MITOR-258351 format. One line per field, with one value per residue (C-alpha): residue number from 1; residue in one letter; x, y, z. Coordinates in pm, whole numbers, plus 50000, padded with zeros to 5 digits. Layout:
BEGIN
voza NUM / ...
kemar A / ...
x X / ...
y Y / ...
z Z / ...
***
This chain:
BEGIN
voza 1 / 2 / 3 / 4 / 5 / 6 / 7 / 8 / 9 / 10 / 11 / 12 / 13 / 14 / 15 / 16 / 17 / 18 / 19 / 20 / 21 / 22 / 23 / 24 / 25 / 26 / 27 / 28 / 29 / 30 / 31 / 32 / 33 / 34 / 35 / 36 / 37 / 38 / 39 / 40 / 41 / 42 / 43 / 44 / 45 / 46 / 47 / 48 / 49 / 50 / 51 / 52 / 53 / 54 / 55 / 56 / 57 / 58 / 59 / 60 / 61 / 62 / 63 / 64 / 65 / 66 / 67 / 68 / 69 / 70 / 71 / 72 / 73 / 74 / 75 / 76 / 77 / 78 / 79 / 80 / 81 / 82 / 83 / 84 / 85 / 86 / 87 / 88 / 89 / 90 / 91 / 92 / 93 / 94 / 95 / 96 / 97 / 98 / 99 / 100 / 101 / 102 / 103 / 104 / 105 / 106 / 107 / 108 / 109 / 110 / 111 / 112 / 113 / 114 / 115 / 116 / 117 / 118 / 119 / 120 / 121 / 122 / 123 / 124 / 125 / 126 / 127 / 128 / 129 / 130 / 131 / 132 / 133 / 134 / 135 / 136 / 137 / 138 / 139 / 140 / 141 / 142 / 143 / 144 / 145 / 146 / 147 / 148 / 149 / 150 / 151 / 152 / 153 / 154 / 155 / 156 / 157 / 158 / 159 / 160 / 161 / 162 / 163 / 164 / 165 / 166 / 167 / 168 / 169 / 170 / 171 / 172 / 173 / 174 / 175 / 176 / 177 / 178 / 179 / 180 / 181 / 182 / 183 / 184 / 185 / 186 / 187 / 188 / 189 / 190 / 191 / 192 / 193 / 194 / 195 / 196 / 197 / 198 / 199 / 200 / 201 / 202 / 203 / 204 / 205 / 206 / 207 / 208 / 209 / 210 / 211 / 212 / 213 / 214 / 215 / 216 / 217 / 218 / 219 / 220 / 221 / 222 / 223 / 224 / 225 / 226 / 227 / 228 / 229 / 230 / 231 / 232 / 233 / 234 / 235 / 236 / 237 / 238 / 239 / 240 / 241 / 242 / 243 / 244 / 245 / 246 / 247 / 248 / 249 / 250 / 251 / 252 / 253 / 254 / 255 / 256 / 257 / 258 / 259 / 260 / 261 / 262 / 263 / 264 / 265 / 266 / 267 / 268 / 269 / 270 / 271 / 272 / 273 / 274 / 275 / 276 / 277 / 278 / 279 / 280 / 281 / 282 / 283 / 284 / 285 / 286 / 287 / 288 / 289 / 290 / 291 / 292 / 293 / 294 / 295 / 296 / 297 / 298 / 299 / 300 / 301 / 302 / 303 / 304 / 305 / 306 / 307 / 308 / 309 / 310 / 311 / 312 / 313 / 314 / 315 / 316 / 317 / 318 / 319 / 320 / 321 / 322 / 323 / 324 / 325 / 326 / 327 / 328 / 329 / 330 / 331 / 332 / 333 / 334 / 335 / 336 / 337 / 338 / 339 / 340 / 341 / 342 / 343 / 344 / 345 / 346 / 347 / 348 / 349 / 350 / 351 / 352 / 353 / 354 / 355 / 356 / 357 / 358 / 359 / 360 / 361 / 362 / 363 / 364 / 365 / 366 / 367 / 368 / 369 / 370 / 371 / 372 / 373 / 374 / 375 / 376 / 377 / 378 / 379 / 380 / 381 / 382 / 383 / 384 / 385 / 386 / 387 / 388 / 389 / 390 / 391 / 392 / 393 / 394 / 395 / 396 / 397 / 398 / 399 / 400 / 401 / 402 / 403 / 404 / 405 / 406 / 407 / 408 / 409 / 410 / 411 / 412 / 413 / 414 / 415 / 416 / 417 / 418 / 419 / 420 / 421 / 422 / 423 / 424 / 425 / 426 / 427 / 428 / 429 / 430 / 431 / 432 / 433 / 434 / 435 / 436 / 437 / 438 / 439 / 440 / 441 / 442 / 443 / 444 / 445 / 446 / 447 / 448 / 449 / 450 / 451 / 452 / 453 / 454 / 455 / 456 / 457 / 458 / 459 / 460 / 461 / 462 / 463 / 464 / 465 / 466 / 467 / 468 / 469 / 470 / 471 / 472 / 473 / 474 / 475 / 476 / 477 / 478 / 479 / 480 / 481 / 482 / 483 / 484 / 485 / 486 / 487 / 488 / 489 / 490 / 491 / 492 / 493 / 494 / 495 / 496 / 497 / 498 / 499 / 500 / 501 / 502 / 503 / 504 / 505 / 506 / 507 / 508 / 509 / 510 / 511 / 512 / 513 / 514 / 515 / 516 / 517 / 518 / 519 / 520 / 521 / 522 / 523 / 524 / 525 / 526 / 527 / 528 / 529 / 530 / 531 / 532 / 533 / 534 / 535 / 536 / 537 / 538 / 539 / 540 / 541 / 542 / 543 / 544 / 545 / 546
kemar M / S / R / P / R / I / V / I / V / G / A / G / F / A / G / Y / R / T / A / Q / I / L / S / R / M / A / R / G / R / A / E / I / V / M / L / N / P / T / D / Y / F / L / Y / L / P / L / L / P / Q / V / A / A / G / I / L / E / P / R / R / V / T / V / S / L / S / G / T / L / P / E / V / K / L / V / L / G / E / A / G / R / I / D / L / D / A / R / Q / V / H / Y / T / G / P / E / G / E / G / G / T / L / S / Y / D / R / L / V / L / A / A / G / S / V / N / K / L / L / P / I / P / G / V / A / E / H / A / H / G / F / R / G / L / P / E / A / L / Y / L / R / D / H / V / T / R / Q / V / E / L / A / A / A / T / D / D / P / K / R / C / A / F / R / C / T / F / V / V / V / G / A / G / Y / T / G / T / E / V / A / A / H / G / Q / L / F / T / D / A / Q / V / A / K / Q / P / L / R / T / G / M / R / P / R / W / I / L / L / D / I / A / E / R / V / L / P / E / L / D / E / R / L / S / R / T / A / D / A / V / L / R / E / R / G / V / D / V / R / M / G / T / S / V / K / E / A / T / S / D / G / V / L / L / T / D / G / E / F / V / D / T / R / T / L / V / W / C / V / G / V / R / P / D / P / L / A / E / S / L / G / L / P / M / E / R / G / R / L / L / V / D / P / H / L / Q / V / P / G / R / P / E / V / F / A / C / G / D / A / A / A / V / P / D / L / E / N / P / G / S / Y / T / P / M / T / A / Q / H / A / W / R / Q / G / K / V / C / A / H / N / I / A / A / S / F / G / D / G / E / R / Q / A / Y / R / H / K / D / L / G / F / V / V / D / L / G / G / A / K / A / A / A / N / P / L / G / V / N / L / S / G / V / A / A / G / A / V / T / R / G / Y / H / L / A / A / M / P / G / N / R / V / R / V / A / A / D / W / L / L / D / A / V / L / P / R / Q / A / V / Q / L / G / L / V / R / S / W / S / V / P / L / D / T / A / S / P / E / V / A / R / V / P / G / R / P / L / G / D / T / P / S / P / G / G / A / G / P / A / D / P / A / R / N / Q / P / G / G / E / P / A / K / N / Q / P / G / G / E / P / A / K / N / Q / P / G / G / E / P / A / K / N / Q / P / G / G / E / P / A / K / N / Q / P / G / G / E / P / A / R / N / Q / P / G / D / E / T / A / K / G / S / P / D / A / G / G / K / P / L / A / P / P / P / G / Q / P / E / P / G / P / D / V / A / P / G / P / V / R / R / T / D / R / P / S / Q / G / D / A
x 42909 / 43285 / 43471 / 43690 / 44063 / 44305 / 44673 / 44934 / 45291 / 45534 / 45514 / 45709 / 45563 / 45313 / 45215 / 45183 / 44972 / 44744 / 44684 / 44633 / 44367 / 44200 / 44158 / 43981 / 43750 / 43675 / 43578 / 43589 / 43404 / 43720 / 44014 / 44333 / 44656 / 45005 / 45300 / 45636 / 45972 / 45984 / 45720 / 45781 / 45755 / 46094 / 46101 / 46394 / 46457 / 46597 / 46826 / 47141 / 47075 / 47081 / 47420 / 47546 / 47435 / 47170 / 46868 / 46836 / 46733 / 46385 / 46301 / 46279 / 46071 / 45693 / 45522 / 45283 / 45064 / 45067 / 44958 / 44749 / 44534 / 44277 / 44544 / 44667 / 45047 / 45213 / 45592 / 45756 / 45885 / 45689 / 45860 / 45607 / 45273 / 45022 / 44803 / 44560 / 44504 / 44517 / 44772 / 45091 / 45350 / 45593 / 45871 / 45849 / 46134 / 46218 / 46208 / 45849 / 45644 / 45298 / 45029 / 44790 / 44487 / 44344 / 44054 / 44262 / 44642 / 44856 / 45218 / 45423 / 45749 / 45974 / 46332 / 46684 / 47035 / 47120 / 47438 / 47673 / 47920 / 48226 / 48497 / 48510 / 48196 / 47973 / 48254 / 48375 / 48084 / 47796 / 47468 / 47244 / 46893 / 46803 / 46847 / 47118 / 47332 / 47294 / 47391 / 47687 / 47810 / 47786 / 47992 / 48240 / 48305 / 48346 / 48593 / 48801 / 48836 / 48933 / 49192 / 49327 / 49367 / 49561 / 49820 / 50147 / 50168 / 50038 / 49958 / 49749 / 49578 / 49482 / 49382 / 49142 / 48998 / 48913 / 48548 / 48418 / 48050 / 47937 / 47621 / 47537 / 47162 / 46958 / 47104 / 47468 / 47457 / 47298 / 47530 / 47838 / 47703 / 47613 / 47925 / 48166 / 48000 / 47999 / 48369 / 48472 / 48291 / 48475 / 48824 / 48750 / 48760 / 49009 / 49249 / 49432 / 49796 / 49880 / 49730 / 49506 / 49127 / 48873 / 48825 / 48493 / 48482 / 48152 / 48157 / 47905 / 47913 / 47655 / 47759 / 47630 / 47517 / 47146 / 47104 / 46731 / 46653 / 46646 / 46994 / 46952 / 46906 / 47201 / 47423 / 47317 / 47399 / 47729 / 47835 / 47755 / 47945 / 48257 / 48248 / 48262 / 48557 / 48380 / 48576 / 48301 / 48399 / 48146 / 48199 / 48399 / 48314 / 48470 / 48649 / 48747 / 48713 / 48960 / 49005 / 49264 / 49082 / 48917 / 49048 / 48864 / 48773 / 49019 / 49304 / 49358 / 49371 / 49219 / 49333 / 49026 / 48844 / 48504 / 48298 / 47927 / 47716 / 47432 / 47388 / 47017 / 46788 / 46620 / 46276 / 46247 / 46284 / 45948 / 45760 / 45971 / 45898 / 45527 / 45582 / 45365 / 45447 / 45729 / 45891 / 46258 / 46193 / 45866 / 45521 / 45314 / 44984 / 44711 / 44647 / 44418 / 44715 / 44562 / 44748 / 44594 / 44418 / 44437 / 44180 / 44224 / 44595 / 44710 / 45068 / 45215 / 45542 / 45875 / 45726 / 45493 / 45544 / 45259 / 45176 / 45253 / 44939 / 45114 / 45386 / 45224 / 45448 / 45651 / 45617 / 45627 / 45974 / 46059 / 46024 / 45864 / 45638 / 45482 / 45475 / 45286 / 45033 / 44986 / 44911 / 44618 / 44481 / 44531 / 44325 / 44037 / 44042 / 44038 / 43735 / 43575 / 43633 / 43397 / 43138 / 43242 / 43300 / 43445 / 43786 / 44050 / 44334 / 44670 / 44779 / 45041 / 45186 / 45525 / 45501 / 45872 / 46176 / 46383 / 46740 / 46881 / 47249 / 47307 / 47337 / 47116 / 47177 / 46943 / 46823 / 46449 / 46197 / 45850 / 45580 / 45858 / 46015 / 46391 / 46536 / 46879 / 47055 / 46863 / 46526 / 46559 / 46671 / 46360 / 46130 / 46302 / 46271 / 45916 / 45825 / 45972 / 45782 / 45458 / 45520 / 45613 / 45319 / 45453 / 45739 / 45721 / 45780 / 46071 / 46235 / 46196 / 46340 / 46646 / 46700 / 46682 / 46926 / 47168 / 47160 / 47252 / 47455 / 47770 / 47695 / 47767 / 48019 / 48045 / 48062 / 47775 / 47909 / 47560 / 47600 / 47906 / 48038 / 47939 / 47581 / 47505 / 47633 / 47565 / 47424 / 47115 / 46742 / 46690 / 46877 / 46620 / 46721 / 47075 / 47206 / 47262 / 47490 / 47328 / 47322 / 47316 / 46967 / 47019 / 46848 / 46570 / 46232 / 45976 / 45686 / 45449 / 45632 / 45700 / 46074 / 46355 / 46260 / 46311 / 46673 / 46599 / 46373 / 46516 / 46884 / 47040 / 47274 / 47575 / 47930 / 47973 / 48233 / 48580 / 48752 / 48873 / 49042 / 48785 / 48506 / 48475 / 48273 / 48398 / 48346 / 48067 / 47979 / 47874 / 47549 / 47268 / 46995 / 46624 / 46454 / 46314 / 46208 / 45919 / 45712 / 45398 / 45211 / 45377 / 45690 / 46005 / 46268 / 46624 / 46558 / 46319 / 45989 / 46061 / 45995 / 46231 / 46361 / 46198 / 46251 / 46484 / 46554 / 46353 / 46504 / 46821 / 46860 / 47108 / 47424 / 47416 / 47039 / 46873 / 46737 / 46424 / 46606 / 46726 / 47089 / 47293 / 47338 / 47697 / 47848 / 47882 / 48188 / 48510 / 48362 / 48521 / 48328 / 48167 / 48353 / 48362 / 48534 / 48441 / 48123 / 47934 / 48023 / 47933 / 47591 / 47581 / 47286 / 47132 / 46936 / 47226 / 47112 / 47071 / 47276 / 46993 / 47074 / 47412
y 29788 / 29739 / 29545 / 29740 / 29704 / 29624 / 29676 / 29501 / 29630 / 29356 / 28975 / 28908 / 28750 / 29032 / 29092 / 28724 / 28647 / 28946 / 28831 / 28470 / 28548 / 28826 / 28614 / 28349 / 28604 / 28804 / 28505 / 28711 / 29012 / 29228 / 29256 / 29183 / 29297 / 29221 / 29434 / 29264 / 29256 / 28874 / 28612 / 28425 / 28448 / 28384 / 28177 / 28357 / 28130 / 27857 / 28088 / 27981 / 27624 / 27744 / 27908 / 27585 / 27370 / 27178 / 27312 / 27406 / 27772 / 27699 / 27502 / 27822 / 28006 / 27970 / 28064 / 28355 / 28270 / 27901 / 27948 / 28267 / 28191 / 28461 / 28732 / 28922 / 28947 / 29255 / 29231 / 29560 / 29793 / 30073 / 30402 / 30667 / 30658 / 30938 / 30917 / 31187 / 31030 / 30679 / 30558 / 30352 / 30423 / 30139 / 30026 / 29684 / 29433 / 29551 / 29922 / 29986 / 30217 / 30148 / 30280 / 30096 / 30272 / 30141 / 30160 / 30008 / 30004 / 29769 / 29871 / 29561 / 29660 / 29495 / 29596 / 29625 / 29580 / 29806 / 30006 / 30164 / 30448 / 30224 / 30286 / 30032 / 29839 / 29960 / 29885 / 29552 / 29384 / 29163 / 29115 / 28815 / 28933 / 28768 / 28462 / 28617 / 28689 / 28332 / 28190 / 28424 / 28326 / 27954 / 27998 / 28230 / 28004 / 27703 / 27893 / 28009 / 27656 / 27522 / 27797 / 27742 / 27369 / 27437 / 27673 / 27580 / 27913 / 27871 / 28244 / 28244 / 27928 / 28085 / 28409 / 28226 / 28003 / 28271 / 28378 / 28666 / 28701 / 29021 / 29014 / 28729 / 28751 / 28481 / 28522 / 28560 / 28273 / 28035 / 28142 / 28078 / 27746 / 27612 / 27764 / 27581 / 27246 / 27326 / 27410 / 27122 / 26882 / 27033 / 26999 / 26642 / 26558 / 26825 / 26860 / 27183 / 27202 / 26988 / 27121 / 27380 / 27398 / 27664 / 27934 / 28108 / 28418 / 28549 / 28908 / 29119 / 29419 / 29245 / 29058 / 28722 / 28529 / 28573 / 28869 / 28892 / 28550 / 28374 / 28324 / 27946 / 27944 / 28178 / 27944 / 27644 / 27819 / 27951 / 27604 / 27444 / 27711 / 27686 / 27307 / 27318 / 27555 / 27883 / 28175 / 28359 / 28711 / 28916 / 29284 / 29310 / 29458 / 29591 / 29925 / 29927 / 29695 / 29668 / 29440 / 29241 / 29200 / 29374 / 29580 / 29488 / 29724 / 29544 / 29642 / 29305 / 29290 / 28973 / 28871 / 28751 / 28772 / 28702 / 28932 / 28854 / 29142 / 29028 / 29324 / 29369 / 29561 / 29897 / 29965 / 29991 / 30359 / 30350 / 30415 / 30721 / 30869 / 30912 / 31211 / 31063 / 31039 / 30792 / 30607 / 30524 / 30475 / 30287 / 30419 / 30495 / 30306 / 30253 / 29915 / 29828 / 29873 / 30178 / 30502 / 30786 / 31032 / 30784 / 30513 / 30356 / 30290 / 29994 / 29899 / 29588 / 29401 / 29581 / 29887 / 29962 / 30082 / 29893 / 29981 / 29690 / 29656 / 29403 / 29659 / 30005 / 30281 / 30054 / 29912 / 29552 / 29446 / 29378 / 29001 / 28744 / 28628 / 28973 / 29023 / 28696 / 28767 / 29128 / 29013 / 28810 / 29099 / 29337 / 29113 / 29099 / 29475 / 29545 / 29319 / 29503 / 29835 / 29708 / 29601 / 29237 / 29167 / 29375 / 29539 / 29373 / 29531 / 29359 / 29168 / 28899 / 28637 / 28476 / 28098 / 28028 / 28048 / 27809 / 27850 / 27602 / 27534 / 27282 / 26906 / 26765 / 27061 / 27348 / 27561 / 27593 / 27677 / 27593 / 27699 / 27791 / 27444 / 27475 / 27214 / 27150 / 26888 / 26638 / 26712 / 27082 / 26995 / 26783 / 27056 / 27321 / 27133 / 27027 / 27388 / 27507 / 27240 / 27341 / 27714 / 27704 / 27782 / 27540 / 27310 / 27099 / 26766 / 26904 / 27056 / 26732 / 26536 / 26764 / 26718 / 26341 / 26341 / 26564 / 26318 / 26014 / 26157 / 26373 / 26740 / 26886 / 27170 / 27323 / 27677 / 27767 / 28117 / 28261 / 28556 / 28782 / 29000 / 29330 / 29214 / 29186 / 29512 / 29563 / 29911 / 29828 / 29873 / 29544 / 29254 / 29012 / 29083 / 29059 / 29366 / 29335 / 29528 / 29836 / 30210 / 30401 / 30488 / 30831 / 31007 / 30756 / 30923 / 30812 / 30598 / 30880 / 31114 / 31366 / 31407 / 31188 / 30870 / 30844 / 30738 / 30543 / 30317 / 30308 / 30259 / 29920 / 29995 / 30192 / 30123 / 29761 / 29561 / 29655 / 29432 / 29152 / 28852 / 28590 / 28843 / 28762 / 28976 / 29223 / 29279 / 29312 / 29458 / 29465 / 29498 / 29295 / 29145 / 29114 / 28802 / 28531 / 28167 / 28159 / 27846 / 28036 / 27928 / 28190 / 28159 / 28239 / 28449 / 28535 / 28894 / 29108 / 29134 / 28831 / 29032 / 29044 / 29390 / 29555 / 29769 / 29644 / 29897 / 29742 / 30003 / 29805 / 29613 / 29331 / 29423 / 29314 / 29302 / 29539 / 29864 / 30024 / 30104 / 29749 / 29838 / 29675 / 29886 / 29997 / 30069 / 30435 / 30623 / 30527 / 30217 / 29875 / 29588 / 29387 / 29066 / 28819 / 29070 / 29400 / 29576 / 29763 / 30084 / 30228 / 30380 / 30634 / 30624 / 30912 / 30714 / 30645 / 30559 / 30848 / 30885 / 30718 / 30386 / 30384
z 75693 / 75662 / 75925 / 76171 / 76109 / 76388 / 76305 / 76521 / 76486 / 76584 / 76601 / 76917 / 77229 / 77292 / 76929 / 76843 / 77149 / 77082 / 76724 / 76831 / 77095 / 76899 / 76585 / 76792 / 76949 / 76634 / 76418 / 76102 / 76241 / 76228 / 75991 / 76182 / 76015 / 76147 / 76032 / 76084 / 75900 / 75908 / 75836 / 76159 / 76536 / 76697 / 77015 / 77175 / 77477 / 77250 / 77052 / 77246 / 77131 / 76770 / 76830 / 76988 / 76695 / 76890 / 76704 / 76340 / 76288 / 76157 / 76471 / 76677 / 76420 / 76394 / 76067 / 76113 / 75816 / 75909 / 76270 / 76235 / 75927 / 76013 / 76037 / 75732 / 75731 / 75586 / 75556 / 75641 / 75908 / 76060 / 75989 / 76092 / 76270 / 76216 / 76524 / 76409 / 76067 / 76219 / 75968 / 75991 / 75721 / 75655 / 75424 / 75263 / 75231 / 74877 / 74955 / 74858 / 75078 / 75210 / 75442 / 75673 / 75817 / 76143 / 76384 / 76663 / 76683 / 76892 / 76941 / 77025 / 76858 / 77115 / 77194 / 77056 / 77195 / 77485 / 77425 / 77676 / 77608 / 77622 / 77358 / 77078 / 77168 / 76884 / 76637 / 76773 / 76949 / 76839 / 77018 / 77060 / 76982 / 76653 / 76437 / 76215 / 76522 / 76649 / 76308 / 76288 / 76635 / 76554 / 76237 / 76405 / 76705 / 76477 / 76260 / 76556 / 76692 / 76350 / 76301 / 76651 / 76591 / 76271 / 76420 / 76590 / 76773 / 77130 / 77159 / 76843 / 76957 / 77291 / 77116 / 76885 / 77156 / 77410 / 77405 / 77616 / 77705 / 77877 / 78084 / 78324 / 78287 / 78115 / 77769 / 77868 / 78116 / 77866 / 77582 / 77799 / 77930 / 77585 / 77429 / 77659 / 77579 / 77206 / 77185 / 77412 / 77179 / 76882 / 77030 / 77133 / 76761 / 76661 / 76957 / 77025 / 77136 / 77437 / 77756 / 77586 / 77576 / 77478 / 77738 / 77798 / 78019 / 78161 / 78289 / 78475 / 78703 / 78924 / 79237 / 79115 / 78810 / 78726 / 78963 / 78878 / 79024 / 79359 / 79504 / 79503 / 79125 / 79095 / 79299 / 79091 / 78763 / 78898 / 79016 / 78680 / 78488 / 78704 / 78699 / 78319 / 78323 / 78246 / 78395 / 78584 / 78689 / 78879 / 78951 / 78629 / 78293 / 77975 / 77978 / 77610 / 77313 / 77025 / 76726 / 76925 / 77255 / 77546 / 77834 / 78154 / 78435 / 78662 / 78428 / 78257 / 77877 / 77732 / 77384 / 77197 / 76869 / 77021 / 77239 / 77281 / 77405 / 77634 / 77867 / 77811 / 77583 / 77537 / 77387 / 77011 / 76908 / 76726 / 77051 / 77126 / 76783 / 76867 / 77093 / 77369 / 77743 / 77800 / 78089 / 78022 / 77651 / 77695 / 77608 / 77916 / 77925 / 78183 / 78352 / 78057 / 77818 / 77651 / 77584 / 77788 / 77556 / 77268 / 77350 / 77005 / 77070 / 77278 / 77369 / 77531 / 77572 / 77575 / 77404 / 77695 / 78051 / 78219 / 78582 / 78813 / 79023 / 79247 / 79326 / 79321 / 79190 / 78963 / 78612 / 78496 / 78379 / 78016 / 78013 / 77788 / 78066 / 78091 / 77714 / 77657 / 77931 / 77828 / 77474 / 77603 / 77810 / 77518 / 77289 / 77538 / 77590 / 77216 / 77185 / 77479 / 77302 / 77031 / 77287 / 77323 / 77693 / 77974 / 78000 / 78218 / 78412 / 78374 / 78682 / 78712 / 78940 / 78880 / 78871 / 78852 / 78627 / 78421 / 78294 / 78042 / 78111 / 77832 / 77837 / 78110 / 78342 / 78425 / 78714 / 78778 / 79049 / 78912 / 79160 / 79403 / 79414 / 79356 / 79121 / 78973 / 78762 / 78551 / 78715 / 78635 / 78282 / 78226 / 78362 / 78151 / 77825 / 77904 / 77970 / 77642 / 77449 / 77619 / 77569 / 77201 / 76970 / 76707 / 76598 / 76915 / 76742 / 76537 / 76845 / 77042 / 76747 / 76734 / 77107 / 77067 / 76775 / 76965 / 77255 / 77044 / 76754 / 76742 / 76689 / 76346 / 76364 / 76018 / 75885 / 75655 / 75588 / 75544 / 75783 / 75779 / 76058 / 75897 / 75839 / 76213 / 76369 / 76736 / 76684 / 76481 / 76515 / 76331 / 76493 / 76357 / 75996 / 75860 / 75682 / 75307 / 75070 / 74923 / 74931 / 75259 / 75374 / 75521 / 75230 / 75177 / 75155 / 75407 / 75290 / 75375 / 75141 / 75414 / 75386 / 75512 / 75684 / 76055 / 76089 / 76401 / 76201 / 75854 / 75903 / 75923 / 76202 / 76290 / 76191 / 76100 / 76284 / 76172 / 75921 / 76135 / 75989 / 75919 / 75950 / 76315 / 76547 / 76787 / 77148 / 77397 / 77720 / 78077 / 78241 / 78373 / 78168 / 78216 / 78326 / 78111 / 78090 / 78329 / 78336 / 78408 / 78100 / 77895 / 77689 / 77862 / 77721 / 77675 / 77633 / 77804 / 77642 / 77438 / 77137 / 76847 / 76782 / 76493 / 76194 / 75933 / 75661 / 75385 / 75159 / 75099 / 74779 / 74757 / 74573 / 74216 / 74201 / 73959 / 74081 / 73948 / 73626 / 73573 / 73654 / 73926 / 74235 / 74286 / 74626 / 74725 / 74594 / 74767 / 74920 / 74856 / 74709 / 74990 / 75065 / 75352 / 75578 / 75415 / 75505 / 75235 / 75413 / 75750 / 75793 / 76071 / 76305 / 76493 / 76747 / 76982 / 77333 / 77566 / 77877 / 78066 / 77899 / 78066
***
């Protein structure tokens, strides 16, 4: 008798945890397959430290094959799911199509950048959802400081050294806190014009920093940011973004080449493509994480609207804490569906939050005890080490080296502005030169592929000198970093957004006929500041996202 096959779509906090627990329970009695565009689990809470040069990129990635030896990894992005035939059609990283049949399906596709209908944002802003975006921001910030130090024009110096972060939730707060320390360390060695220093501006339409958390944590974070010189502006957002700066809702125009978009996330469009009952873009499930009417389909993390049994009538928020815990419950319930144990309903209890503010500073309230300063910093880093499923020694070693050695601020030039557009369904994978994907056939051979899944993103950032990113936007951001035994997060759900168009072939590489792929007619050759041509998306956020 053949073993049942369980297919898990997504390797974020929910998907990874489901595979981890299920592989221990199954002990070879079931075939567990994980479909993901990358071969690693990304520990999102530490991503700001990658952008600030504290941690090397691989430190926040955990090998799937190395830590889940009983799980078969399939590299690719889900493009279409046939619920009646119980098949998942996907596109591999080199454009090849494939199909996975299943007996049980787990949808843990995660989330992507949340967009708002503000002029210029899609063209001039960059998000902070994946490793490519963090690497790009580190290079970009380093370049701006170096260019500012080399100019004699005070206006150009201020223009280059002004950095705007939109969204004062977990991600935005930590990016601004780490960013100010990072740029201050750079100018200490490479001084700017007399009396000038890098300027970081944190915007949010909310009344306070970290609006999702206890006011005492909010006050601690706000005090640390202001003490460092971060310009914190609550009740303010972006009205329009241009290549030269941003117009704020209070009427001020800020000259800048850097706008970091941290306003939150929306569910991956894969869930919406199933045609099943939804709740604000998330797939409705019962307390056992099963889809009503489809008992073989489970969903958890950002992709699922899970009833909050502690607050009847509401759904659990899109946080890493919930995603990690739901993954464990999902694994047990899948095992129960095969007769191994009893089903469990998902219940939760918050055990506290931690916010890393860089250096020795943090804000935390483990088990309801409010901490700040060095004590909070120690708790925060200890929590992250305990929560990470791997790389603990390497992360601790990087922290130690950063404490005793000067930080390296160099441009690697590996990620260009156009390769990390804000409007993309795949922030975890950098876009590469290649042909547009609008006419790419779907892996299942049933006509055009779903544009929401198979396109690398909307219009790339406009050609800005130096290939720098464009602007970002307002909004609040979901909670993260909860020391409750589950990994915290910088983005709700803690799951990396999914679905990179595996159909793209790097420019200059041979196509199926052995000939190099040329750019589309009328499109310039990709360079450091030239995108390989805009690819229009059709999965723009609905009015509800605004």
